[in-house]
C-alpha positions in Angstrom: 0.0 0.0 0.0 1.4 3.3 -1.0 0.6 6.7 0.5 -0.2 9.7 -1.6 2.0 12.7 -1.1 0.2 16.0 -1.5 2.4 18.9 -2.4 0.9 22.3 -1.5 1.9 25.4 -3.4 3.6 26.9 -0.3 5.5 23.6 0.3 6.7 23.5 -3.3 8.0 27.1 -2.9 9.8 26.3 0.3 11.2 23.1 -1.1 12.6 24.9 -4.1 14.3 27.4 -1.9 15.6 24.6 0.4 17.1 22.6 -2.5 18.7 25.8 -4.0 20.3 26.6 -0.6 21.3 22.9 0.0 21.9 21.2 -3.4 24.0 18.6 -1.6 20.9 17.3 0.1 18.8 16.7 -3.1 19.4 12.9 -3.2 18.7 12.5 0.5 15.6 14.6 0.1 14.3 12.6 -2.8 15.1 9.3 -1.0 13.1 10.6 2.0 10.1 11.4 -0.1 10.1 8.0 -1.8 10.4 6.2 1.5 7.6 8.3 2.9 5.3 7.2 0.1 6.1 3.5 0.6 6.4 3.4 4.4 6.1 6.5 6.5 6.7 4.4 9.6 10.2 3.3 8.5 12.6 3.8 11.4 15.1 5.8 9.3 12.5 8.6 8.8 12.0 9.0 12.6 8.4 10.0 12.2 7.1 11.7 15.3 4.4 14.1 16.4 5.5 17.7 17.1 4.7 19.7 20.2 4.2 23.4 21.0 3.2 25.7 18.2 3.3 22.7 15.7 1.1 20.4 17.8 -1.0 18.2 15.5 1.7 18.1 12.8 4.3 15.4 12.3 7.9 15.5 11.2 10.2 13.1 9.3 13.9 13.5 9.1 15.9 14.1 5.9 19.1 13.8 8.1 20.1 14.8 11.6 19.8 18.6 10.7 16.8 18.9 8.4 13.2 17.7 8.5 10.0 17.8 6.5 7.0 18.9 8.5 3.8 17.3 7.4 0.1 16.8 8.1 -0.4 13.1 8.3 -3.8 11.7 7.5 -3.4 8.0 8.0 -7.1 7.1 7.5 -7.1 8.7 4.0 -3.6 7.5 3.3 -2.7 11.0 2.3 0.4 12.8 3.5 0.2 16.6 3.1 3.6 18.2 3.0 3.7 21.4 5.0 7.3 22.7 5.3 10.9 21.7 5.0 13.3 23.2 7.5 16.0 22.7 10.0 15.2 20.9 13.2 15.7 24.1 15.2 13.4 26.3 13.0 9.9 27.1 14.3 7.5 28.9 12.0 
């Protein structure tokens, strides 16, 4: 069973800026998205629910420094991509 990734316009804009700023992470980023589609619960993604201002959203790791924030609708098997940023960044 594959999940469907939904790319919002604002996410696509953020992702373009992210890749332009960090071109060395493109392969890791693409690998993260592919794995997210196949198995969002894979241990290497480190899927977890966020707290504080981002409560209700989830995060998966690209690497130890960067993550993708997402709205995770398990029942619909849709994964809505919200943001891509560093682990320290709060928006």
